[in-house]
N, C-alpha and C positions, 0 to 999 in steps of 0.2 A: 042568501041577497036578496034582501025588500024588493017590491016593483021599482018601487018610487026611484029606487038608485040607479038605475037608468034611464039614458036618454036620446033621444035626437038626436043623432051626426048629422050635423051640415058641415061644420070645420073641425082643421085641428091646426093646433099650435105644435110648430113646429120648433123646437130650442137653442139647433145650432152647433155647434159645439163650441160658443161661451158665449153665454149670457153677459158679461167683462164689456160697458162700452167702449174704454179704452181699447181694447182688443178688432171693434170691431170693423173700422180701416183695415187694421195689419188685418186680420182675413179675409175681407174685401177684395187688394190688393196683389195679395200671395196669392189665392183661388180663381183670378181673373186674369192673372201670368201666364197658372197651371192649365186654365181651358185653352186660351190664343195658342200657346208653345202646344198642347195636342190638337185641335185641331189644324196649323198650321202644320203641322210637321206629319200630322197623317194623313194632310190633303197633298201633300209635296210625292208623297209616296205614291197613293194612288194616278197622279200623274202621271209621276215617270214612270211604274209598271203601263199604263193606259195608252201612250204616247209613244213609245221605242218598241219595238217590235220585238227585240232582243230579248226583250222580257216577258213574251207570251211567253208562260212557262209555267209547269202548273205551281213550283211556287212561288213565282212573285204573281199565280193568281192568287193565291191563297191568302197573301200577306197583303195584298191588295185589299181582301176581303176581310181582315182582321180589323186593318186600320180604319175600313167606313162602320164597325162594330165599335170598332174604341171613338169614334165622333162621337156614335149615335149617344153610346155605353154615359160617356162624358156629360153630356148635352139633359141626359133626362134629370138629372140632379143641380151640374154647376152650375144654368140660368138662374132656379127657381133661390136655389141659394145668396146669389149675387142680388137677385131683384130684393128678399127676402130683408140684408141689410141693408139695399140701399134706401131704401121708404120704411125700412124701419118699421117694417110688419110681419112675422112669421106666419100669417092663417095661411093654412088651403085647405080649399074646400073638399070633402071625404068624397067625390068623382075626380079632383084634380090629385087628393092622393092616390086614389085605387089605378086611377092612367099612370101617373110619374110612377106605383109598386110594380104596374105591369110590365112595362117597358126597358122599366129597370134590368124584370125578371130575362124577360123575351131577349134582350142583347150582355146581362151576364152570363146566363146560359150558352148562349149561341157562341160569346168569346173560348165559354169550358173545348165544345166541338171543334171548336175551327182547331185550337193548337192540338184535341186531339188529332185529327185532321190533319196538321204540318206535320204532327212527328211519325202519323206514319210516310208520307212524300217520302221525309228525310231518311224515314225505312227502307223507302225502293232505291234513291237516289243513292245509298251509300254499299248497300249491303245486295243491291240486284242491279247496278247500273247498266247491264246492257238487255235488261228487260224493263227497264225506267218507264222508256220514250210509248212500249208498245201496251201497259199494264196504264202506266198516269196519263192515259188518254184524254182532252177535250174534255169527253161527255162522260165520262169517269168521276174530274174533278168537278163539272157543274150540278153532278148527281150528288156527292158525299154534300156539297153547300145545299142543297136545291131538301135534302134532308135534315142536316142541320136545323134552317131557315124552319122546317116543318113541326121537329120535336123542342122544338126553340119555342114558337108558337103554342104548341099544347102544355109543354110544362108550365109556360108563365098564366095561359088560362084556367090550368087546374088552381094555382094555389092562387091563386087573384077570386075566380068563382067561393074557395073556402070560407073568404076572410069576407065574403059581400053575406055571408049564415052571419058570423058575428053580432051579438051586439053589446054597446061599449056603455061606463060609465062618463060621471060627471068630469073625470078627470080626463082631457085631453091631446096632454100635454105627450109633445114626441123629444123622445134624450138625443134627436137626433137631428142633423141637415137635409136627410128626407125619409121621407113613406120607408123607412124600412121596415122588412114584410113580419124577422119576430117582435120588435117593437111595438108595432099594431096590437098584435097575436096578445102582448101581454099587460096591454093597455082595458083586454076585452072582461066583462063579468059573466060572459055564458060559458060552456065550455066548450074548451080548447083542446079539448085531446085528439082529434080528428083532426085539425092543425097539426100542432105537432108534432103526429103519427105521419102527415104527409112529408113535414119540414123533414123530419130522417131520413123517410127515403128518397127523397127529392134526390139530399145531400149525400146517400149511399149510393146509390146507382146512378145518377149524372152524374156529381163530383169524383166522387170513388172513384167506379168505373169508367170516367174519364183522365182521372190519374194511374189507371191500375193500364189504359190501353200506351198512354206517354210513358212508363215506367217500363212496360217491356220494351216497348220498340226501343228504348232505348238500354237498356239490356243486351239488345238483339245488333244492335248499333255500336255499344263499347266492343261487342266480340269481332264486328268486323273489321274496327279498326283494329284492335290488340292484331287481325291477320295479316295486314297492309303490312307489305315490307317498302315501302316508299315513307320515309321520314316525311315529306313533301306533303304526298295527301296522307298522312296520317293529321298533318297539321292541317291540312284547309278543312278534310272532315271534322275535328274537331274544334276550333275555329266554329265552322256552321251547328254546330251541335251544342255548343257551350251559351250563344249568345240565346238560342231558341228557349231552352234550358234553364237560363237567369231568370228568362219572364215568365214560363211556368212555376218558379219556385214561390218568387213573388206575389202571383196571382193566387194561386192556388192557397199557400198557406195561410195566409193573412184571409185570403176569402172562405175557407174549411172553419180556421179557427174561427174566427166571428161569429160565421153562420151556426157556427155545435154549440157555440160555447152561448150566445146570448141567453136561450133558453136559461141557462145554470145558474147567471152570473147577474146580480144587481149593481153592477157597477157600468154602467150605460153608458157612462160620459169617454168610457176607455175601450169601449165597442165600439166606439163614435169615430174614435181619431183615430184607432185602428183602422178601420174601412176606408180610411181615406188613402192607405196603400194599394188597395185593390181594385178601388173604385176613381180616383184621381191622376198617383203616383206611375201605376203599372201601365195603360190607355198612353201616360204624356214618358215614358221613357223606351216606350216599343218606337217608335218611328229613331231612336239614338240608336238602341240595342241592335237594332237591327239592318242598319244603312250605314253608318259612321262610321265601318272599315268595310265596305260592300261598296266595290269600285264599281260594280254596272248601276247600282243605286245611282251614285254619282255623278258616272259619266253620262246616263239620263237625265240625271235635271239640268246639267250644265250645256246639254244639245239642247235638251228643250228652251232653256231662256237666250239659247244664242251664244254661250258661251265656249271658249274651249280650250281640249282636256290638255 
């Protein structure tokens, strides 16, 4: 690669999900609606948990933290996309791109860890109900969340710092609606071996490790449910697990699939479209999945708004 092909980067161009002018109003309305639903739904969960003392339990503590992270997760990408569509300008500064990528990695990793912690919490509640309150005490719950934050910050910092060492060519068009790590690495003209190595290492260690922890927890949960004598107890335990497992499946299967396949595929548009599932759809569905059939959450919301149950 000749030296003149390198350029001093000041900004990138986000191509979005589509460059068709006729589709922009539709995309704006669709993503604005999903963002508002995500923010409003998750805020309601946080309000219900914080205002009702009956919900001050480990399960709802982790759920409220997940709701907060989901709001932050979508807020790192969707508002910028909406502004780009509204102003008809897809430009984002180099500093803004790195910042967006950092917070996206931070909250995405934090989602991984919180889902794992929630699976462990369900395992303790179903398989060790007599010791549940003793083991899952407030101090341990707070420590689990704190460790998740620290590990997420360190991971996002590592992956963001290794991008700073890259040199970019003249083509600075990112075929995505946000500054996605894999897409930025593909634009680099310098050697990206270290970056790709770190990506796969983190994906296996963090994503694969968290998923393994969740699957192990649910394997033990299924064994405990099968050993229950009460049909009603089995149904209640299975209903709780099914909600969490559906969120886990959607988040991990799409997230890990896009994360691992992006460096090897040339169809960037397909990856961008698939990433909508775990960046937008999953955080939007979480409040419905966890709360729609949850009498405790619905009761707390009714009491918060002064409604009779």
